C-alpha positions as CSV (number, residue, x, y, z in Angstrom):
1,M,43.5,12.4,-31.5
2,S,43.6,8.1,-30.6
3,D,40.4,6.6,-31.1
4,N,41.1,5.8,-27.5
5,I,41.2,9.2,-25.1
6,K,38.5,10.3,-28.0
7,N,36.5,7.1,-25.8
8,I,37.8,7.9,-22.3
9,I,36.4,11.9,-23.2
10,G,33.1,11.1,-25.0
11,K,32.4,8.8,-21.4
12,V,34.1,11.9,-19.1
13,F,31.3,14.3,-20.5
14,N,28.5,11.1,-20.0
15,D,29.0,11.1,-16.7
16,I,29.2,14.8,-16.3
17,A,25.8,14.5,-17.8
18,D,24.3,11.7,-15.8
19,A,25.6,13.2,-12.7
20,V,24.0,17.0,-13.6
21,E,20.7,15.1,-14.4
22,T,20.6,13.3,-11.1
23,G,21.7,15.7,-8.9
24,Q,24.6,13.1,-7.8
25,F,28.0,13.7,-8.7
26,G,29.8,10.3,-8.9
27,Q,27.6,9.7,-6.4
28,K,26.4,6.1,-6.5
29,V,22.6,4.9,-4.5
30,R,23.9,1.3,-2.8
31,V,22.0,-1.2,-2.6
32,G,22.0,-4.2,-0.4
33,I,20.4,-7.2,-1.2
34,T,20.7,-10.8,1.3
35,V,21.5,-13.8,-1.0
36,L,20.2,-16.9,0.9
37,G,16.2,-18.1,0.8
38,S,15.4,-17.6,-2.4
39,E,12.7,-20.9,-3.9
40,H,14.7,-20.9,-6.8
41,G,18.5,-21.1,-4.9
42,V,20.8,-18.2,-5.0
43,E,22.3,-17.8,-8.3
44,N,18.4,-16.5,-8.9
45,I,19.5,-13.8,-6.8
46,V,23.2,-12.6,-8.0
47,R,21.4,-12.3,-11.6
48,G,18.8,-9.8,-11.0
49,A,21.3,-7.9,-8.8
50,E,23.5,-8.1,-11.5
51,L,21.3,-7.5,-14.2
52,A,20.1,-4.3,-11.8
53,Q,23.5,-3.1,-12.0
54,K,24.0,-3.8,-15.5
55,R,21.2,-1.1,-16.4
56,N,21.4,1.4,-13.5
57,S,25.2,2.9,-13.1
58,N,23.7,5.3,-11.2
59,V,23.3,2.3,-8.6
60,E,26.2,-0.3,-6.8
61,V,24.3,-3.2,-6.1
62,V,26.7,-5.3,-3.0
63,L,25.9,-8.8,-1.6
64,I,25.1,-10.0,1.4
65,G,26.0,-13.8,1.9
66,P,28.1,-16.7,1.0
67,K,30.4,-15.9,-1.3
68,V,29.5,-17.0,-5.2
69,D,31.1,-16.2,-8.3
70,T,29.9,-12.3,-9.0
71,E,32.0,-9.2,-9.9
72,L,30.0,-7.3,-7.3
73,K,31.2,-6.5,-3.9
74,I,29.6,-9.2,-0.9
75,Y,29.5,-8.3,3.1
76,E,30.1,-12.0,4.6
77,A,27.4,-13.6,5.6
78,N,26.7,-17.4,5.8
79,T,23.1,-17.9,7.4
80,E,19.7,-15.6,7.2
81,E,19.7,-14.4,10.6
82,E,23.5,-13.2,10.0
83,Q,22.7,-12.0,6.9
84,H,19.8,-9.8,8.1
85,K,22.4,-8.6,11.0
86,R,24.8,-7.2,8.6
87,M,22.2,-5.4,6.0
88,E,21.3,-4.0,9.3
89,E,24.5,-2.6,10.6
90,L,25.0,-1.4,6.6
91,L,22.0,0.3,7.1
92,D,22.7,2.0,10.3
93,S,25.5,3.2,9.5
94,G,24.9,4.2,6.2
95,E,27.4,2.1,4.1
96,I,23.9,1.4,2.4
97,N,21.1,3.4,1.7
98,S,18.6,0.9,1.0
99,A,17.8,-2.7,1.1
100,V,15.8,-6.1,-0.2
101,T,15.4,-9.5,1.1
102,M,13.6,-12.0,2.2
103,H,11.3,-13.1,4.8
104,Y,12.4,-10.4,7.3
105,T,10.5,-9.8,10.5
106,F,8.9,-6.1,10.3
107,P,8.4,-4.4,14.2
108,L,4.1,-3.6,14.7
109,G,2.9,-1.2,12.7
110,V,4.8,-1.2,9.5
111,S,4.3,-3.1,6.6
112,T,5.1,-2.9,3.3
113,V,4.2,-1.1,0.0
114,G,3.9,-3.3,-2.7
115,R,4.3,-1.5,-6.4
116,V,2.3,-4.2,-9.5
117,I,2.0,-3.7,-13.2
118,T,-1.2,-3.5,-13.8
119,P,-2.6,-5.8,-16.8
120,G,-5.9,-4.2,-17.6
121,K,-4.1,-1.6,-19.5
122,G,-0.4,-1.7,-17.4
123,K,-0.5,1.0,-15.5
124,E,1.8,0.8,-12.2
125,M,0.1,1.1,-8.9
126,F,1.1,0.8,-5.4
127,I,-0.7,-2.2,-3.2
128,A,-1.1,-0.6,0.5
129,T,-0.1,-2.8,1.9
130,T,1.2,-6.5,1.5
131,T,3.4,-7.5,4.3
132,G,4.1,-6.6,7.8
133,T,1.2,-5.0,10.5
134,S,0.1,-1.8,10.4
135,S,-2.2,-2.7,13.2
136,A,-4.2,-5.6,15.2
137,H,-7.3,-3.5,14.4
138,R,-8.1,-4.2,10.7
139,V,-9.8,-1.0,10.2
140,E,-7.0,1.5,11.6
141,G,-4.6,-0.8,9.3
142,M,-6.1,0.2,6.9
143,V,-6.4,3.4,7.5
144,K,-2.2,3.5,7.9
145,N,-1.9,2.3,5.2
146,A,-3.6,4.4,2.9
147,L,-0.7,7.1,4.0
148,Y,2.2,4.2,3.7
149,G,0.2,4.0,0.4
150,I,1.2,8.4,0.1
151,I,4.5,7.7,1.5
152,T,5.4,5.0,-1.1
153,A,3.7,7.6,-4.2
154,K,5.5,10.2,-3.2
155,A,8.8,9.2,-3.1
156,M,8.4,7.2,-6.6
157,G,7.8,10.7,-8.1
158,V,4.1,10.9,-7.6
159,N,3.4,14.4,-6.5
160,N,-0.6,13.5,-5.8
161,P,-1.3,9.9,-5.8
162,T,-4.9,8.7,-6.3
163,V,-6.1,6.6,-3.4
164,G,-8.8,4.0,-3.6
165,L,-10.3,2.0,-0.8
166,L,-10.8,-1.5,-2.0
167,N,-13.9,-3.2,-0.7
168,V,-13.3,-5.4,1.4
169,D,-15.0,-5.8,5.2
170,G,-14.3,-2.2,6.9
171,V,-14.1,-0.2,3.7
172,R,-16.8,2.6,4.8
173,Q,-15.8,2.7,7.8
174,V,-12.2,3.6,6.5
175,E,-13.4,5.7,4.6
176,R,-15.1,8.0,6.6
177,A,-11.9,8.4,8.7
178,L,-10.0,9.7,5.7
179,N,-12.4,12.0,4.6
180,E,-12.2,13.0,7.8
181,L,-8.8,13.3,7.7
182,K,-9.0,15.4,4.4
183,S,-11.7,17.5,6.1
184,N,-9.2,18.6,8.8
185,G,-6.6,19.2,6.4
186,Y,-4.8,16.8,5.0
187,E,-4.6,16.8,1.8
188,F,-5.3,13.9,-0.8
189,S,-7.8,12.8,-3.9
190,F,-9.4,10.0,-3.9
191,A,-9.9,7.8,-6.8
192,E,-13.1,7.1,-8.8
193,S,-13.9,4.3,-9.7
194,M,-14.4,3.4,-13.8
195,R,-17.6,1.9,-12.9
196,A,-20.3,4.1,-13.9
197,D,-21.6,4.4,-10.3
198,G,-17.5,5.8,-9.5
199,G,-16.9,6.7,-6.1
200,S,-13.6,6.1,-4.6
201,V,-14.3,2.4,-3.3
202,M,-12.1,-0.4,-5.8
203,R,-13.9,-2.9,-6.9
204,G,-12.0,-6.1,-9.2
205,N,-12.4,-3.7,-12.5
206,D,-10.3,-0.6,-11.0
207,L,-7.7,-3.9,-9.8
208,L,-7.5,-4.8,-13.2
209,T,-6.7,-1.8,-14.6
210,G,-4.9,0.1,-12.4
211,T,-7.6,2.9,-11.5
212,P,-6.1,4.4,-7.9
213,D,-1.9,5.4,-8.5
214,V,-2.7,3.8,-4.3
215,M,-5.0,0.9,-3.9
216,V,-5.7,0.5,-0.5
217,T,-6.3,-2.5,1.7
218,D,-5.4,-5.1,4.7
219,S,-2.0,-6.8,4.1
220,L,-3.1,-10.3,3.7
221,T,-5.6,-9.6,1.0
222,G,-3.1,-7.1,-0.4
223,N,-0.2,-10.5,0.1
224,L,-2.2,-11.8,-2.1
225,L,-2.9,-9.6,-5.0
226,M,0.7,-9.2,-5.1
227,K,1.4,-13.5,-5.5
228,V,-2.0,-12.3,-8.7
229,F,-0.5,-9.5,-10.6
230,S,3.4,-11.4,-9.7
231,S,3.4,-14.8,-11.5
232,Y,-0.2,-15.2,-13.0
233,T,1.7,-15.8,-15.7
234,T,3.8,-19.1,-14.8
235,G,2.0,-20.1,-12.5
236,G,2.6,-19.1,-9.3
237,D,6.0,-20.8,-8.6
238,Y,8.1,-17.8,-10.3
239,E,7.4,-14.5,-9.3
240,A,8.1,-13.1,-13.3
241,M,6.7,-9.2,-13.3
242,G,6.1,-6.3,-11.3
243,F,8.6,-5.0,-8.6
244,G,7.8,-6.7,-4.8
245,Y,6.1,-6.3,-2.0
246,G,7.7,-3.3,-1.4
247,P,9.3,-1.3,1.2
248,G,8.4,-1.2,5.7
249,I,6.5,2.2,6.7
250,G,5.7,2.2,9.8
251,E,6.0,5.9,12.0
252,D,9.4,6.7,13.4
253,Y,10.8,3.3,10.6
254,E,14.0,4.9,9.5
255,R,15.1,1.7,7.9
256,T,14.7,0.8,4.2
257,I,13.9,-2.6,4.0
258,L,12.3,-3.2,0.7
259,I,10.9,-7.5,0.5
260,L,11.0,-10.1,-1.9
261,S,9.0,-13.6,-2.1
262,R,11.1,-16.3,-2.2
263,A,9.9,-17.2,-5.4
264,S,10.4,-13.9,-6.8
265,G,12.0,-14.4,-10.3
266,V,15.1,-12.5,-12.0
267,P,13.1,-9.6,-13.3
268,V,11.3,-9.0,-10.1
269,V,14.6,-9.1,-7.9
270,A,16.2,-6.8,-10.4
271,N,13.4,-4.8,-10.8
272,A,12.9,-4.4,-6.8
273,I,16.4,-3.5,-6.0
274,E,16.1,-0.7,-9.0
275,F,12.6,0.6,-6.4
276,A,15.3,0.2,-2.9
277,A,17.2,3.1,-5.6
278,S,14.8,4.9,-6.4
279,L,13.5,5.6,-2.8
280,A,16.8,6.5,-1.8
281,Q,17.2,8.8,-4.5
282,G,14.0,9.9,-3.4
283,K,14.1,10.0,0.1
284,V,11.6,8.1,1.5
285,M,12.5,8.3,5.2
286,S,12.4,12.0,5.0
287,I,8.8,12.2,3.2
288,S,7.7,9.4,5.4
289,K,8.1,11.9,8.5
290,N,6.5,14.7,6.9
291,E,3.8,13.1,6.2
292,F,2.9,11.9,9.1
293,S,3.3,15.5,10.5
294,K,0.8,16.9,8.2
295,A,-1.3,13.3,9.2
296,K,-1.2,14.2,12.9
297,K,-1.6,18.1,12.4
298,A,-5.2,16.2,10.6
299,K,-5.9,15.1,14.0
300,F,-4.9,11.4,12.3
301,D,-4.1,10.2,16.2
302,D,-8.2,11.2,17.3
303,I,-9.3,9.6,14.0
304,L,-7.7,6.2,14.7
305,K,-8.4,5.9,18.8
306,G,-12.6,6.9,18.1
307,L,-12.2,3.8,15.5
308,K,-11.7,1.5,18.3
309,K,-14.2,3.2,20.2
310,D,-17.3,0.7,19.8
311,T,-20.1,2.7,20.7
312,K,-22.5,1.8,18.2
313,K,-23.0,-1.1,19.5
314,E,-22.4,-0.9,23.2
315,S,-25.3,1.6,23.0
316,T,-27.1,-1.2,21.4
317,K,-26.9,-4.1,24.2
318,D,-27.2,-1.4,26.4
319,E,-31.3,-0.4,25.3
320,G,-31.9,-4.2,25.5
321,E,-33.6,-5.3,22.5
322,V,-35.1,-3.1,19.5
323,V,-38.7,-3.9,18.1
324,A,-39.1,-3.4,13.7
325,P,-41.7,-0.8,13.6
326,A,-44.2,-1.7,11.5
327,K,-43.5,-3.5,7.6
328,E,-43.0,-1.2,4.6
329,V,-42.1,-1.6,0.9
330,V,-38.7,-0.9,1.2
331,T,-37.9,-0.1,-2.9
332,G,-35.3,2.5,-1.6
333,S,-31.5,1.6,-1.4
334,I,-29.3,3.5,0.8
335,A,-25.3,2.1,0.2
336,G,-21.6,3.1,1.7
337,V,-22.5,1.2,5.3
338,D,-20.2,-0.8,5.9
339,I,-21.2,-4.4,5.4
340,M,-19.5,-5.0,9.8
341,E,-21.7,-2.6,10.5
342,L,-25.2,-3.0,9.0
343,E,-26.9,-4.8,11.1
344,D,-26.5,-1.6,13.3
345,A,-27.3,0.5,11.1
346,V,-31.4,-1.3,10.5
347,I,-31.8,-0.8,14.3
348,A,-30.5,2.5,14.1
349,L,-33.2,3.3,12.0
350,W,-35.9,0.9,13.9
351,K,-35.2,3.4,17.2
352,N,-35.8,6.7,14.6
353,G,-39.3,5.3,14.0
354,I,-38.5,3.7,10.4
355,Y,-38.8,0.3,8.9
356,A,-35.5,-1.2,7.2
357,E,-33.6,-4.2,5.7
358,S,-30.6,-5.2,4.9
359,G,-29.7,-6.4,1.4
360,M,-26.9,-6.8,-0.8
361,G,-27.0,-4.2,-4.0
362,C,-24.2,-3.5,-6.7
363,T,-21.4,-2.0,-4.9
364,G,-22.2,-3.8,-1.8
365,P,-24.4,-4.1,1.6
366,I,-27.1,-1.5,1.0
367,V,-30.1,-0.7,3.5
368,M,-33.2,-0.8,2.4
369,V,-36.2,1.4,3.0
370,N,-39.2,3.0,1.9
371,E,-38.2,5.0,-1.0
372,A,-40.1,8.1,0.6
373,K,-38.0,8.1,3.4
374,V,-34.4,7.8,2.0
375,N,-33.5,11.6,2.7
376,Q,-34.6,11.2,6.7
377,A,-32.8,8.2,7.1
378,V,-29.5,8.7,5.5
379,E,-30.0,11.6,8.0
380,V,-30.1,9.0,10.9
381,L,-27.2,6.9,9.0
382,S,-24.9,10.0,8.4
383,K,-25.8,12.0,12.1
384,A,-25.4,7.9,13.7
385,G,-21.8,8.0,11.9
386,Y,-22.4,4.9,9.6
387,I,-22.5,6.9,6.2
388,A,-20.6,9.4,5.2
389,G,-23.7,11.9,4.1
390,E,-24.6,10.4,0.8
391,S,-26.9,7.8,-0.6
392,T,-25.8,6.0,-3.5
393,P,-28.2,3.8,-5.6
394,C,-27.1,0.9,-7.7
């Protein structure tokens, strides 16, 4: 038997083995990438696309843009507007399974889940979210972001992703809403901070080590984090690490479109394409529909509506000025109140005859009361919805 025939037979067996492993006999995932828009030029995108194609034989990468010197298939488009329109047509027709692009506008309610490699321990982490707008209401948006992050992680094969909440404005309201969703039957797991006091609210240490699988934050903060994680070794003008800003996720959104920064370099371009292929293989849109269905059964919509009601501040205004009780020594501290509700929480205690002051502790905002009245104060604040029912001492 000639060496040529042996090579052919060997390739056939390898192809069969790959097909058995992936469940796809002769069927490749087709990922489109738009060429125009990079700060590093067309060549940067083409090189990244060719690298992704070379690394993964189960993926077919196609370019959307002007003609360039490459062996990859090209769908011609000569402006950014034209290439986005062509990209959408290819996705909607099923010609491509997913796409990667830059400077793309998602509808309100859709935002992207980034994927990074954290420097502390080299662990992968999803950042929910990084571009787009989940909601015009900050806290509602972050609650949605948690669901978007879970969807993306599950599509990437993380069956029970742990969720951490970055310690930014509104995080305690987000925590309460997600706890309510969980108690209503939507199953997910909170991560525990690596800090000694633990809890689901994450600090800088947790960012660096990748404590949770999914780090929930607002999109503007997430966008900043993506820039830091992807280019801290290069000075910021060339993103060399990670997988890009991720797929746009939202209720009833059915296109798998991933975002790159205009500063994304060749390695990130290649990684983003493979990310897009994996999401298509993992049936991200099917998982999205399933997770939204489960969340809605757990009263997701009602919880979101409740976040928009400013009942606490309205009731404070209606009842006029509240006079503080007689001053006491306040060495007992209660954590878990959102900074945006801190003063309202203090007034709620005054109304119940408990002297309190606001402060800033090791975990963030705290309400300070007399040590003998901590349990009573926790009960009042829990009933009023300012904390989840537990005091977290420093």
